[in-house]
C-alpha positions in Angstrom: 170.6 28.2 28.1 172.2 31.6 28.0 171.3 34.5 30.2 169.4 36.1 27.3 167.5 32.8 26.9 166.8 32.7 30.7 165.5 36.2 30.5 163.1 35.5 27.6 161.9 32.2 29.2 161.4 34.0 32.5 159.3 36.7 30.8 157.2 33.9 29.2 156.9 32.2 32.6 155.7 35.4 34.3 153.1 35.8 31.6 151.9 32.2 32.1 151.6 32.8 35.9 149.4 35.8 35.1 147.3 33.8 32.7 146.7 31.1 35.4 145.5 33.8 37.8 142.7 34.6 35.3 141.4 31.0 35.3 137.9 30.4 36.7 137.8 29.2 40.3 137.1 25.6 39.5 140.3 25.5 37.5 142.6 27.7 39.6 141.7 26.0 42.9 141.3 22.5 41.4 143.0 19.4 42.9 144.7 16.4 41.4 146.0 14.4 44.3 147.8 11.9 42.0 149.8 14.8 40.6 150.3 17.3 43.5 149.0 18.1 46.9 148.8 21.7 45.9 146.2 23.4 43.6 147.4 25.6 40.7 146.7 28.6 42.9 149.0 27.3 45.5 151.8 26.6 42.9 151.3 30.2 41.6 151.5 31.6 45.1 154.6 29.5 45.9 156.3 30.6 42.6 155.6 34.2 43.3 157.0 34.0 46.9 160.2 32.4 45.5 160.4 35.1 42.7 160.2 37.9 45.2 163.1 36.4 47.2 165.1 35.6 44.1 164.7 39.0 42.6 165.7 40.5 46.0 168.9 38.4 46.0 169.8 39.5 42.4 169.2 43.2 43.3 171.3 42.9 46.5 174.1 41.3 44.5 173.9 44.0 41.8 174.1 46.7 44.5 176.9 45.0 46.3 175.2 45.6 49.7 173.5 43.3 52.0 174.4 41.1 54.9 173.6 37.9 53.0 176.3 38.6 50.4 179.5 36.5 50.6 182.6 37.2 48.6 183.0 33.6 47.5 181.0 30.4 47.3 179.6 27.9 44.9 176.5 25.8 44.4 176.5 22.3 45.7 176.8 19.4 43.3 173.0 19.2 43.3 172.9 22.9 42.6 175.3 22.7 39.7 173.4 19.8 38.2 170.1 21.7 38.5 171.6 24.8 36.9 173.3 22.9 34.0 170.3 20.5 33.4 167.8 23.3 33.6 165.1 21.3 35.5 164.1 20.2 39.0 163.0 16.6 39.6 159.5 16.4 41.1 158.9 15.3 44.7 162.5 15.6 45.7 162.3 18.7 47.9 160.0 20.4 50.3 159.2 24.1 50.2 160.8 26.0 53.0 158.4 27.3 55.6 158.5 30.8 54.3 157.4 29.6 50.8 154.5 27.2 51.8 151.4 28.6 50.1 148.1 29.3 51.9 145.5 26.6 51.8 143.3 28.8 49.6 145.4 31.7 48.3 143.7 34.9 47.6 143.5 35.7 43.8 143.5 39.4 44.5 146.6 39.2 46.7 148.4 37.0 44.1 147.5 39.4 41.3 149.1 42.2 43.3 152.2 40.2 44.0 152.4 39.1 40.4 152.2 42.8 39.3 155.1 43.6 41.6 157.1 40.6 40.4 156.7 41.8 36.8 157.9 45.3 37.8 161.0 43.8 39.4 161.6 41.6 36.4 161.3 44.7 34.2 164.0 46.5 36.3 166.5 43.6 36.1 165.9 42.2 32.6 167.5 45.0 30.6 170.8 44.4 32.5 170.6 40.7 32.9 173.4 40.2 30.4 175.7 41.8 32.9 174.8 39.6 35.8 177.7 37.3 35.1 180.2 40.0 36.1 178.5 40.8 39.4 180.7 39.7 42.3 179.6 37.7 45.3 177.1 35.0 46.1 174.0 34.7 48.3 173.3 31.2 49.7 170.2 29.3 48.8 168.9 27.1 51.6 169.7 23.9 49.7 171.8 24.8 46.6 174.2 27.0 48.6 176.2 29.9 47.0 174.6 31.3 43.9 175.8 34.2 41.9 173.5 36.9 40.5 173.3 35.1 37.1 172.8 31.7 38.8 169.9 33.2 40.8 168.4 34.5 37.6 168.7 31.1 36.0 167.2 29.5 39.1 164.2 31.9 38.8 163.5 30.6 35.3 164.0 26.9 36.2 162.0 27.0 39.4 159.1 28.9 37.8 159.0 26.6 34.8 159.0 23.6 37.2 155.9 24.9 38.9 154.2 25.8 35.6 154.7 22.2 34.4 153.0 20.9 37.6 150.2 23.4 37.2 149.7 22.1 33.6 149.6 18.5 34.9 147.2 19.4 37.7 145.0 21.1 35.2 144.9 18.1 32.9 144.1 15.7 35.8 142.0 17.9 38.0 139.2 16.4 40.0 135.9 18.1 39.2 134.3 19.3 42.4 132.4 22.3 43.6 134.6 25.4 43.2 136.4 26.6 46.2 135.5 30.2 47.0 138.3 32.7 46.8 138.7 34.2 50.3 138.9 37.7 48.8 135.4 37.4 47.2 132.6 39.3 49.0 130.4 37.1 51.1 126.7 37.2 50.2 123.9 38.1 52.5 122.9 35.6 55.2 119.2 34.6 54.8 
């Protein structure tokens, strides 16, 4: 996929994350243990945490400033395969500690983070075609040295990976009592 294709697909993926955030509680906080240990809400929160960091890496590289920038580097073999293949195999990696979602993520907080992610996307998307010419790399914890255009592609691949899991959880969800959103007001105690 080209950078333009990644940009269009990432736009669609951000829209789908926003749509999931409007699902009713019994769907957003559903579980499907045979598919994933996380609810759709947790996958959304994880994807948004990752997008925040990815967009920050792209912006740092564009600006040419930041301690994380290295003049040279390349993705690992695994990283090159992921970027070329355009998909992440399920169950092969654990989320780093900073990206592990809350047990019951707040819908209100996720809506706010989603809005900020969309704003960052809107800043980068018009110049995404020029990301290939941005010098330097920033290391991913597993994939190692990624350029600005590689981070942009990874944003698309990673988000689509979690959207596919969200779809599977939704199809196989266990019907239970809805889990209350922690941001919802608490009713009066009798």
